[in-house]
N, CA, C and O atoms as a Tinker XYZ file with bonds, in Angstrom:
   468  protein
     1  N     79.287000  151.320000   98.520000    73     2
     2  CA    79.230000  152.577000   99.477000    64     1     3
     3  C     77.923000  152.753000  100.131000    63     2     4     5
     4  O     76.861000  152.671000   99.512000    81     3
     5  N     78.014000  152.989000  101.363000    73     3     6
     6  CA    76.868000  153.296000  102.353000    64     5     7
     7  C     76.523000  154.650000  102.396000    63     6     8     9
     8  O     77.412000  155.471000  102.622000    81     7
     9  N     75.355000  155.015000  102.213000    73     7    10
    10  CA    74.923000  156.417000  102.349000    64     9    11
    11  C     73.671000  156.430000  103.535000    63    10    12    13
    12  O     72.700000  155.674000  103.560000    81    11
    13  N     73.948000  157.351000  104.352000    73    11    14
    14  CA    72.757000  157.622000  105.270000    64    13    15
    15  C     72.047000  158.919000  105.111000    63    14    16    17
    16  O     72.693000  159.960000  104.991000    81    15
    17  N     70.808000  158.906000  105.104000    73    15    18
    18  CA    70.001000  160.111000  104.717000    64    17    19
    19  C     68.995000  160.326000  105.776000    63    18    20    21
    20  O     68.134000  159.466000  105.966000    81    19
    21  N     69.039000  161.508000  106.547000    73    19    22
    22  CA    68.127000  161.878000  107.437000    64    21    23
    23  C     66.862000  162.670000  106.811000    63    22    24    25
    24  O     66.838000  163.312000  105.760000    81    23
    25  N     65.884000  162.467000  107.679000    73    23    26
    26  CA    64.724000  163.513000  107.365000    64    25    27
    27  C     63.968000  163.637000  108.681000    63    26    28    29
    28  O     64.077000  162.851000  109.622000    81    27
    29  N     63.105000  164.831000  108.634000    73    27    30
    30  CA    62.297000  165.016000  109.707000    64    29    31
    31  C     62.640000  166.294000  110.580000    63    30    32    33
    32  O     61.845000  166.762000  111.395000    81    31
    33  N     63.848000  166.790000  110.342000    73    31    34
    34  CA    64.111000  168.074000  111.192000    64    33    35
    35  C     63.236000  169.188000  110.948000    63    34    36    37
    36  O     62.457000  169.176000  109.995000    81    35
    37  N     63.323000  170.215000  111.804000    73    35    38
    38  CA    62.494000  171.343000  111.668000    64    37    39
    39  C     62.401000  172.395000  112.757000    63    38    40    41
    40  O     63.284000  172.429000  113.614000    81    39
    41  N     61.612000  173.068000  112.778000    73    39    42
    42  CA    61.350000  174.264000  113.927000    64    41    43
    43  C     60.068000  173.772000  114.702000    63    42    44    45
    44  O     58.987000  173.543000  114.160000    81    43
    45  N     60.337000  173.642000  116.030000    73    43    46
    46  CA    59.251000  173.182000  116.915000    64    45    47
    47  C     59.290000  174.236000  118.159000    63    46    48    49
    48  O     60.245000  174.996000  118.319000    81    47
    49  N     58.258000  174.210000  118.948000    73    47    50
    50  CA    58.439000  175.042000  120.257000    64    49    51
    51  C     58.655000  174.105000  121.400000    63    50    52    53
    52  O     58.361000  172.911000  121.331000    81    51
    53  N     59.156000  174.651000  122.411000    73    51    54
    54  CA    59.626000  173.869000  123.626000    64    53    55
    55  C     58.283000  173.160000  123.977000    63    54    56    57
    56  O     57.169000  173.657000  123.817000    81    55
    57  N     58.542000  171.988000  124.453000    73    55    58
    58  CA    57.475000  170.962000  124.934000    64    57    59
    59  C     56.909000  170.076000  123.816000    63    58    60    61
    60  O     56.229000  169.106000  124.150000    81    59
    61  N     57.135000  170.329000  122.493000    73    59    62
    62  CA    56.661000  169.601000  121.430000    64    61    63
    63  C     57.672000  168.459000  121.127000    63    62    64    65
    64  O     58.800000  168.412000  121.618000    81    63
    65  N     57.181000  167.591000  120.313000    73    63    66
    66  CA    57.801000  166.373000  119.883000    64    65    67
    67  C     58.159000  166.580000  118.494000    63    66    68    69
    68  O     57.621000  167.425000  117.778000    81    67
    69  N     59.196000  165.690000  118.084000    73    67    70
    70  CA    59.721000  165.561000  116.754000    64    69    71
    71  C     60.245000  164.186000  116.436000    63    70    72    73
    72  O     60.813000  163.622000  117.371000    81    71
    73  N     60.164000  163.561000  115.325000    73    71    74
    74  CA    60.519000  162.377000  115.017000    64    73    75
    75  C     61.542000  162.508000  113.776000    63    74    76    77
    76  O     61.181000  163.036000  112.724000    81    75
    77  N     62.725000  162.040000  113.948000    73    75    78
    78  CA    63.842000  162.004000  112.986000    64    77    79
    79  C     63.854000  160.759000  112.418000    63    78    80    81
    80  O     63.644000  159.799000  113.159000    81    79
    81  N     64.109000  160.534000  110.957000    73    79    82
    82  CA    64.133000  159.281000  110.459000    64    81    83
    83  C     65.544000  159.060000  109.646000    63    82    84    85
    84  O     66.034000  159.993000  109.010000    81    83
    85  N     66.064000  157.982000  109.695000    73    83    86
    86  CA    67.419000  157.671000  108.806000    64    85    87
    87  C     67.146000  156.540000  107.981000    63    86    88    89
    88  O     66.499000  155.596000  108.434000    81    87
    89  N     67.627000  156.547000  106.685000    73    87    90
    90  CA    67.512000  155.398000  105.765000    64    89    91
    91  C     68.981000  155.197000  105.298000    63    90    92    93
    92  O     69.673000  156.148000  104.933000    81    91
    93  N     69.400000  153.972000  105.325000    73    91    94
    94  CA    70.592000  153.567000  104.833000    64    93    95
    95  C     70.448000  153.001000  103.277000    63    94    96    97
    96  O     69.489000  152.302000  102.953000    81    95
    97  N     71.356000  153.324000  102.477000    73    95    98
    98  CA    71.309000  152.646000  101.082000    64    97    99
    99  C     72.767000  152.365000  100.652000    63    98   100   101
   100  O     73.700000  152.853000  101.289000    81    99
   101  N     72.946000  151.647000   99.667000    73    99   102
   102  CA    74.062000  151.379000   98.982000    64   101   103
   103  C     74.332000  149.910000   98.755000    63   102   104   105
   104  O     73.321000  149.211000   98.695000    81   103
   105  N     75.431000  149.338000   98.625000    73   103   106
   106  CA    75.891000  147.890000   98.494000    64   105   107
   107  C     75.484000  147.207000   99.884000    63   106   108   109
   108  O     75.093000  147.813000  100.882000    81   107
   109  N     75.640000  145.938000   99.761000    73   107   110
   110  CA    75.294000  145.243000  101.041000    64   109   111
   111  C     75.940000  145.748000  102.236000    63   110   112   113
   112  O     77.086000  146.198000  102.217000    81   111
   113  N     75.244000  145.682000  103.237000    73   111   114
   114  CA    75.818000  146.281000  104.429000    64   113   115
   115  C     75.171000  145.599000  105.645000    63   114   116   117
   116  O     74.072000  145.046000  105.613000    81   115
   117  N     76.075000  145.710000  106.861000    73   115   118
   118  CA    75.535000  145.211000  108.002000    64   117   119
   119  C     75.989000  146.024000  109.106000    63   118   120   121
   120  O     77.196000  146.254000  109.177000    81   119
   121  N     75.201000  146.496000  109.981000    73   119   122
   122  CA    75.691000  147.436000  111.086000    64   121   123
   123  C     75.743000  146.812000  112.393000    63   122   124   125
   124  O     74.833000  146.051000  112.724000    81   123
   125  N     76.816000  147.081000  113.251000    73   123   126
   126  CA    76.922000  146.640000  114.507000    64   125   127
   127  C     76.087000  147.656000  115.580000    63   126   128   129
   128  O     75.586000  147.314000  116.651000    81   127
   129  N     76.091000  148.913000  115.013000    73   127   130
   130  CA    75.509000  149.910000  115.846000    64   129   131
   131  C     74.922000  150.935000  114.953000    63   130   132   133
   132  O     75.562000  151.291000  113.963000    81   131
   133  N     73.661000  151.484000  115.238000    73   131   134
   134  CA    73.094000  152.509000  114.574000    64   133   135
   135  C     72.571000  153.495000  115.648000    63   134   136   137
   136  O     72.272000  153.105000  116.777000    81   135
   137  N     72.477000  154.725000  115.273000    73   135   138
   138  CA    71.998000  155.752000  116.141000    64   137   139
   139  C     72.078000  157.252000  115.740000    63   138   140   141
   140  O     72.060000  157.536000  114.543000    81   139
   141  N     72.153000  158.082000  116.545000    73   139   142
   142  CA    72.126000  159.464000  116.375000    64   141   143
   143  C     73.134000  160.198000  117.262000    63   142   144   145
   144  O     73.454000  159.818000  118.388000    81   143
   145  N     73.595000  161.271000  116.653000    73   143   146
   146  CA    74.465000  162.396000  117.328000    64   145   147
   147  C     74.004000  163.623000  116.994000    63   146   148   149
   148  O     73.235000  163.743000  116.040000    81   147
   149  N     74.407000  164.682000  117.722000    73   147   150
   150  CA    74.072000  166.053000  117.544000    64   149   151
   151  C     75.215000  166.964000  117.748000    63   150   152   153
   152  O     76.065000  166.725000  118.606000    81   151
   153  N     75.261000  168.039000  116.956000    73   151   154
   154  CA    76.214000  169.142000  117.429000    64   153   155
   155  C     75.453000  170.441000  117.349000    63   154   156   157
   156  O     74.850000  170.888000  116.374000    81   155
   157  N     75.591000  170.978000  118.576000    73   155   158
   158  CA    75.107000  172.369000  118.805000    64   157   159
   159  C     76.081000  173.465000  118.366000    63   158   160   161
   160  O     77.276000  173.173000  118.406000    81   159
   161  N     75.753000  174.602000  117.982000    73   159   162
   162  CA    76.815000  175.518000  117.687000    64   161   163
   163  C     77.751000  175.931000  118.728000    63   162   164   165
   164  O     77.398000  176.448000  119.788000    81   163
   165  N     79.122000  175.651000  118.342000    73   163   166
   166  CA    80.124000  175.850000  119.296000    64   165   167
   167  C     80.436000  174.692000  120.227000    63   166   168   169
   168  O     81.193000  174.826000  121.189000    81   167
   169  N     79.896000  173.670000  119.949000    73   167   170
   170  CA    80.102000  172.577000  121.000000    64   169   171
   171  C     80.584000  171.349000  120.157000    63   170   172   173
   172  O     80.399000  171.240000  118.945000    81   171
   173  N     81.165000  170.526000  120.876000    73   171   174
   174  CA    81.630000  169.093000  120.262000    64   173   175
   175  C     80.351000  168.250000  119.992000    63   174   176   177
   176  O     79.336000  168.305000  120.686000    81   175
   177  N     80.537000  167.410000  118.822000    73   175   178
   178  CA    79.457000  166.417000  118.653000    64   177   179
   179  C     79.297000  165.522000  119.824000    63   178   180   181
   180  O     80.204000  165.215000  120.598000    81   179
   181  N     77.912000  165.083000  119.893000    73   179   182
   182  CA    77.511000  164.212000  121.151000    64   181   183
   183  C     76.727000  163.164000  120.471000    63   182   184   185
   184  O     75.878000  163.442000  119.624000    81   183
   185  N     77.034000  161.855000  120.870000    73   183   186
   186  CA    76.037000  160.744000  120.681000    64   185   187
   187  C     74.959000  160.841000  121.491000    63   186   188   189
   188  O     75.108000  161.019000  122.700000    81   187
   189  N     73.846000  160.744000  120.965000    73   187   190
   190  CA    72.681000  160.922000  121.968000    64   189   191
   191  C     71.949000  159.587000  122.075000    63   190   192   193
   192  O     71.405000  159.295000  123.140000    81   191
   193  N     71.910000  158.807000  121.083000    73   191   194
   194  CA    71.249000  157.420000  121.271000    64   193   195
   195  C     71.880000  156.450000  120.249000    63   194   196   197
   196  O     72.218000  156.818000  119.124000    81   195
   197  N     72.014000  155.228000  120.695000    73   195   198
   198  CA    72.535000  154.094000  119.841000    64   197   199
   199  C     71.613000  152.968000  120.110000    63   198   200   201
   200  O     70.809000  152.941000  121.041000    81   199
   201  N     71.788000  152.050000  119.235000    73   199   202
   202  CA    71.007000  150.640000  119.247000    64   201   203
   203  C     71.770000  149.706000  118.537000    63   202   204   205
   204  O     72.376000  150.044000  117.521000    81   203
   205  N     71.801000  148.426000  119.025000    73   203   206
   206  CA    72.421000  147.435000  118.387000    64   205   207
   207  C     71.308000  146.760000  117.498000    63   206   208   209
   208  O     70.117000  147.038000  117.640000    81   207
   209  N     71.764000  145.878000  116.597000    73   207   210
   210  CA    70.634000  145.025000  115.893000    64   209   211
   211  C     69.816000  144.115000  116.842000    63   210   212   213
   212  O     68.669000  143.756000  116.575000    81   211
   213  N     70.465000  143.775000  117.939000    73   211   214
   214  CA    69.649000  142.912000  118.990000    64   213   215
   215  C     68.740000  143.785000  119.843000    63   214   216   217
   216  O     67.967000  143.287000  120.662000    81   215
   217  N     68.842000  145.087000  119.640000    73   215   218
   218  CA    67.949000  145.857000  120.272000    64   217   219
   219  C     68.517000  146.582000  121.737000    63   218   220   221
   220  O     67.702000  147.093000  122.504000    81   219
   221  N     69.723000  146.577000  121.991000    73   219   222
   222  CA    70.327000  147.160000  123.270000    64   221   223
   223  C     70.544000  148.570000  122.899000    63   222   224   225
   224  O     71.184000  148.982000  121.932000    81   223
   225  N     69.936000  149.244000  123.782000    73   223   226
   226  CA    69.998000  150.941000  123.424000    64   225   227
   227  C     70.922000  151.462000  124.454000    63   226   228   229
   228  O     71.227000  150.818000  125.458000    81   227
   229  N     71.357000  152.636000  124.179000    73   227   230
   230  CA    72.177000  153.406000  125.100000    64   229   231
   231  C     71.823000  154.785000  124.876000    63   230   232   233
   232  O     71.718000  155.097000  123.690000    81   231
   233  N     71.607000  155.719000  125.765000    73   231   234
   234  CA    71.091000  157.016000  125.737000    64   233   235
   235  C     71.979000  157.897000  126.474000    63   234   236   237
   236  O     72.409000  157.537000  127.570000    81   235
   237  N     72.332000  159.158000  125.907000    73   235   238
   238  CA    72.998000  160.019000  126.822000    64   237   239
   239  C     72.198000  160.358000  127.962000    63   238   240   241
   240  O     70.970000  160.373000  127.877000    81   239
   241  N     72.870000  160.662000  129.137000    73   239   242
   242  CA    72.087000  161.112000  130.369000    64   241   243
   243  C     71.370000  162.419000  130.231000    63   242   244   245
   244  O     70.369000  162.725000  130.879000    81   243
   245  N     71.952000  163.149000  129.354000    73   243   246
   246  CA    71.357000  164.531000  129.102000    64   245   247
   247  C     69.892000  164.527000  128.665000    63   246   248   249
   248  O     69.085000  165.422000  128.916000    81   247
   249  N     69.646000  163.380000  127.966000    73   247   250
   250  CA    68.262000  163.271000  127.381000    64   249   251
   251  C     67.149000  163.170000  128.348000    63   250   252   253
   252  O     66.011000  163.543000  128.065000    81   251
   253  N     67.530000  162.592000  129.653000    73   251   254
   254  CA    66.647000  162.474000  130.703000    64   253   255
   255  C     65.415000  161.679000  130.302000    63   254   256   257
   256  O     64.324000  162.006000  130.768000    81   255
   257  N     65.535000  160.583000  129.405000    73   255   258
   258  CA    64.331000  159.692000  129.001000    64   257   259
   259  C     63.459000  160.325000  128.005000    63   258   260   261
   260  O     62.387000  159.803000  127.699000    81   259
   261  N     63.877000  161.457000  127.470000    73   259   262
   262  CA    63.004000  162.102000  126.551000    64   261   263
   263  C     63.165000  161.613000  124.920000    63   262   264   265
   264  O     62.266000  161.771000  124.095000    81   263
   265  N     64.273000  161.089000  124.669000    73   263   266
   266  CA    64.652000  160.472000  123.440000    64   265   267
   267  C     64.626000  159.080000  123.493000    63   266   268   269
   268  O     65.092000  158.440000  124.435000    81   267
   269  N     64.032000  158.529000  122.391000    73   267   270
   270  CA    64.098000  157.042000  122.189000    64   269   271
   271  C     64.229000  156.702000  120.846000    63   270   272   273
   272  O     63.894000  157.511000  119.981000    81   271
   273  N     64.763000  155.389000  120.506000    73   271   274
   274  CA    64.941000  154.840000  119.234000    64   273   275
   275  C     63.707000  154.123000  119.005000    63   274   276   277
   276  O     63.716000  153.091000  119.675000    81   275
   277  N     62.684000  154.249000  118.351000    73   275   278
   278  CA    61.319000  153.404000  118.234000    64   277   279
   279  C     61.739000  151.927000  118.018000    63   278   280   281
   280  O     62.863000  151.649000  117.601000    81   279
   281  N     60.966000  151.145000  118.264000    73   279   282
   282  CA    60.990000  149.772000  117.889000    64   281   283
   283  C     60.731000  149.309000  116.446000    63   282   284   285
   284  O     61.065000  148.192000  116.053000    81   283
   285  N     60.113000  150.231000  115.671000    73   283   286
   286  CA    59.658000  150.000000  114.249000    64   285   287
   287  C     60.757000  150.195000  113.417000    63   286   288   289
   288  O     60.493000  150.667000  112.311000    81   287
   289  N     61.959000  149.944000  113.676000    73   287   290
   290  CA    63.176000  149.956000  112.934000    64   289   291
   291  C     63.299000  148.719000  112.042000    63   290   292   293
   292  O     62.741000  147.659000  112.325000    81   291
   293  N     64.065000  148.900000  110.936000    73   291   294
   294  CA    64.398000  147.839000  110.119000    64   293   295
   295  C     65.859000  147.677000  110.000000    63   294   296   297
   296  O     66.572000  148.428000  110.666000    81   295
   297  N     66.358000  146.842000  109.280000    73   295   298
   298  CA    67.876000  146.701000  108.977000    64   297   299
   299  C     68.484000  147.834000  108.437000    63   298   300   301
   300  O     69.683000  148.012000  108.654000    81   299
   301  N     67.749000  148.747000  107.664000    73   299   302
   302  CA    68.219000  149.885000  107.092000    64   301   303
   303  C     67.537000  151.142000  107.352000    63   302   304   305
   304  O     67.822000  152.181000  106.756000    81   303
   305  N     66.611000  151.044000  108.267000    73   303   306
   306  CA    65.946000  152.336000  108.685000    64   305   307
   307  C     65.696000  152.366000  110.229000    63   306   308   309
   308  O     65.286000  151.377000  110.837000    81   307
   309  N     65.966000  153.548000  110.811000    73   307   310
   310  CA    65.743000  153.713000  112.186000    64   309   311
   311  C     65.310000  155.095000  112.398000    63   310   312   313
   312  O     65.418000  155.916000  111.487000    81   311
   313  N     64.803000  155.423000  113.598000    73   311   314
   314  CA    64.354000  156.858000  113.781000    64   313   315
   315  C     64.800000  157.257000  115.262000    63   314   316   317
   316  O     65.314000  156.479000  116.066000    81   315
   317  N     64.540000  158.487000  115.462000    73   315   318
   318  CA    64.760000  158.976000  116.784000    64   317   319
   319  C     63.541000  159.871000  117.246000    63   318   320   321
   320  O     63.291000  160.948000  116.703000    81   319
   321  N     62.896000  159.414000  118.153000    73   319   322
   322  CA    61.629000  160.088000  118.852000    64   321   323
   323  C     62.078000  161.081000  119.890000    63   322   324   325
   324  O     62.642000  160.673000  120.905000    81   323
   325  N     61.872000  162.283000  119.705000    73   323   326
   326  CA    62.239000  163.245000  120.697000    64   325   327
   327  C     60.964000  164.017000  121.272000    63   326   328   329
   328  O     60.230000  164.775000  120.637000    81   327
   329  N     60.871000  163.671000  122.561000    73   327   330
   330  CA    59.622000  164.439000  123.256000    64   329   331
   331  C     60.207000  165.499000  124.167000    63   330   332   333
   332  O     61.392000  165.606000  124.483000    81   331
   333  N     59.143000  166.304000  124.558000    73   331   334
   334  CA    59.412000  167.413000  125.508000    64   333   335
   335  C     60.640000  168.215000  125.160000    63   334   336   337
   336  O     61.508000  168.553000  125.965000    81   335
   337  N     60.615000  168.474000  123.900000    73   335   338
   338  CA    62.032000  169.158000  123.430000    64   337   339
   339  C     62.146000  170.584000  124.092000    63   338   340   341
   340  O     61.216000  171.365000  124.293000    81   339
   341  N     63.421000  170.753000  124.376000    73   339   342
   342  CA    63.856000  172.142000  125.042000    64   341   343
   343  C     64.736000  172.901000  124.101000    63   342   344   345
   344  O     65.386000  172.346000  123.215000    81   343
   345  N     64.735000  174.242000  124.332000    73   343   346
   346  CA    65.624000  175.015000  123.528000    64   345   347
   347  C     67.145000  174.582000  123.410000    63   346   348   349
   348  O     67.764000  174.699000  122.353000    81   347
   349  N     67.670000  174.101000  124.512000    73   347   350
   350  CA    68.998000  173.400000  124.438000    64   349   351
   351  C     69.250000  172.241000  123.566000    63   350   352   353
   352  O     70.386000  171.839000  123.318000    81   351
   353  N     68.067000  171.660000  123.060000    73   351   354
   354  CA    68.121000  170.568000  122.082000    64   353   355
   355  C     68.255000  170.985000  120.762000    63   354   356   357
   356  O     68.178000  170.184000  119.830000    81   355
   357  N     68.457000  172.215000  120.604000    73   355   358
   358  CA    68.716000  172.850000  119.194000    64   357   359
   359  C     70.109000  172.556000  118.756000    63   358   360   361
   360  O     71.120000  172.978000  119.318000    81   359
   361  N     70.069000  171.783000  117.688000    73   359   362
   362  CA    71.409000  171.263000  117.029000    64   361   363
   363  C     71.191000  170.741000  115.735000    63   362   364   365
   364  O     70.055000  170.560000  115.297000    81   363
   365  N     72.290000  170.474000  115.057000    73   363   366
   366  CA    72.103000  169.617000  113.828000    64   365   367
   367  C     72.315000  168.163000  114.188000    63   366   368   369
   368  O     73.308000  167.776000  114.805000    81   367
   369  N     71.344000  167.380000  113.777000    73   367   370
   370  CA    71.254000  165.879000  114.160000    64   369   371
   371  C     71.758000  165.110000  113.093000    63   370   372   373
   372  O     71.428000  165.329000  111.928000    81   371
   373  N     72.608000  164.143000  113.457000    73   371   374
   374  CA    73.351000  163.275000  112.383000    64   373   375
   375  C     72.877000  161.693000  112.632000    63   374   376   377
   376  O     72.887000  161.139000  113.731000    81   375
   377  N     72.530000  161.193000  111.588000    73   375   378
   378  CA    72.319000  159.817000  111.672000    64   377   379
   379  C     73.610000  159.036000  111.592000    63   378   380   381
   380  O     74.469000  159.437000  110.806000    81   379
   381  N     73.842000  157.919000  112.356000    73   379   382
   382  CA    75.183000  157.449000  112.421000    64   381   383
   383  C     75.059000  155.959000  112.410000    63   382   384   385
   384  O     74.044000  155.527000  112.955000    81   383
   385  N     75.988000  154.982000  111.836000    73   383   386
   386  CA    76.083000  153.725000  111.906000    64   385   387
   387  C     77.392000  153.246000  111.743000    63   386   388   389
   388  O     78.154000  153.958000  111.088000    81   387
   389  N     77.866000  152.055000  112.260000    73   387   390
   390  CA    79.012000  151.418000  112.242000    64   389   391
   391  C     79.110000  150.197000  111.564000    63   390   392   393
   392  O     78.373000  149.280000  111.926000    81   391
   393  N     79.916000  150.026000  110.618000    73   391   394
   394  CA    79.880000  148.784000  109.765000    64   393   395
   395  C     80.345000  147.621000  110.729000    63   394   396   397
   396  O     81.298000  147.694000  111.504000    81   395
   397  N     79.457000  146.466000  110.538000    73   395   398
   398  CA    79.747000  145.333000  111.467000    64   397   399
   399  C     81.003000  144.682000  111.136000    63   398   400   401
   400  O     81.664000  144.189000  112.050000    81   399
   401  N     81.407000  144.623000  109.932000    73   399   402
   402  CA    82.681000  143.882000  109.551000    64   401   403
   403  C     83.815000  144.870000  109.348000    63   402   404   405
   404  O     84.959000  144.567000  109.684000    81   403
   405  N     83.518000  146.068000  108.796000    73   403   406
   406  CA    84.444000  146.895000  108.458000    64   405   407
   407  C     84.906000  147.863000  109.628000    63   406   408   409
   408  O     86.003000  148.422000  109.605000    81   407
   409  N     84.012000  148.013000  110.622000    73   407   410
   410  CA    84.153000  148.964000  111.776000    64   409   411
   411  C     84.212000  150.326000  111.180000    63   410   412   413
   412  O     84.737000  151.192000  111.879000    81   411
   413  N     83.792000  150.639000  110.087000    73   411   414
   414  CA    83.793000  152.008000  109.428000    64   413   415
   415  C     82.638000  152.673000  110.037000    63   414   416   417
   416  O     81.612000  152.041000  110.289000    81   415
   417  N     82.784000  154.148000  110.327000    73   415   418
   418  CA    81.766000  154.855000  110.638000    64   417   419
   419  C     81.084000  155.526000  109.604000    63   418   420   421
   420  O     81.800000  156.116000  108.794000    81   419
   421  N     79.732000  155.577000  109.428000    73   419   422
   422  CA    79.048000  156.235000  108.472000    64   421   423
   423  C     78.201000  157.413000  109.116000    63   422   424   425
   424  O     77.712000  157.252000  110.234000    81   423
   425  N     78.035000  158.537000  108.450000    73   423   426
   426  CA    77.447000  159.685000  108.981000    64   425   427
   427  C     76.438000  160.201000  107.897000    63   426   428   429
   428  O     76.826000  160.159000  106.729000    81   427
   429  N     75.207000  160.673000  108.158000    73   427   430
   430  CA    74.397000  161.358000  107.305000    64   429   431
   431  C     74.893000  162.795000  107.133000    63   430   432   433
   432  O     75.918000  163.199000  107.682000    81   431
   433  N     74.126000  163.540000  106.353000    73   431   434
   434  CA    74.499000  164.952000  105.981000    64   433   435
   435  C     74.019000  165.830000  107.149000    63   434   436   437
   436  O     74.461000  166.968000  107.308000    81   435
   437  N     73.120000  165.287000  107.948000    73   435   438
   438  CA    72.771000  166.244000  109.084000    64   437   439
   439  C     71.350000  166.917000  108.740000    63   438   440   441
   440  O     71.005000  167.216000  107.597000    81   439
   441  N     70.535000  167.122000  109.963000    73   439   442
   442  CA    69.243000  167.681000  109.707000    64   441   443
   443  C     69.089000  168.623000  110.914000    63   442   444   445
   444  O     69.299000  168.241000  112.065000    81   443
   445  N     68.730000  169.810000  110.612000    73   443   446
   446  CA    68.739000  170.858000  111.617000    64   445   447
   447  C     67.264000  170.689000  112.459000    63   446   448   449
   448  O     66.180000  170.507000  111.904000    81   447
   449  N     67.466000  170.784000  113.823000    73   447   450
   450  CA    66.377000  170.932000  114.694000    64   449   451
   451  C     66.412000  172.167000  115.450000    63   450   452   453
   452  O     67.366000  172.422000  116.184000    81   451
   453  N     65.453000  172.926000  115.317000    73   451   454
   454  CA    65.502000  174.170000  116.193000    64   453   455
   455  C     64.318000  174.124000  117.162000    63   454   456   457
   456  O     63.203000  173.829000  116.730000    81   455
   457  N     64.495000  174.374000  118.318000    73   455   458
   458  CA    63.539000  174.482000  119.409000    64   457   459
   459  C     63.382000  175.886000  119.992000    63   458   460   461
   460  O     64.271000  176.455000  120.626000    81   459
   461  N     62.180000  176.395000  119.723000    73   459   462
   462  CA    61.985000  177.807000  120.172000    64   461   463
   463  C     61.384000  177.899000  121.601000    63   462   464   465
   464  O     60.540000  177.076000  121.956000    81   463
   465  N     61.822000  178.923000  122.452000    73   463   466
   466  CA    61.108000  179.010000  123.702000    64   465   467
   467  C     59.861000  179.733000  123.749000    63   466   468
   468  O     59.236000  179.819000  124.807000    81   467
């Protein structure tokens, strides 16, 4: 069984940066996609950034280039670097991965990010 655990959430002021980290553990696994999603109060979950093992990234347009998945990832750890944070970025952020052979989606427990104005 695969588990994803996020860390790094917290309270920041608008314009500041924050880095979230995700660590996968469990029995042998291989992912076809890794990334991050978020859910703001009263809104649907939204994928904000994904990356393939080969390094192909995809970012939500709403991030306007402010979010990146840093290159210092490993097969079981990846991060989300968030710069120039805005109050509207306030949400619970979830680590996400899809099994390469099972096509099963895995989710972390979520970490709260709050951006004050």
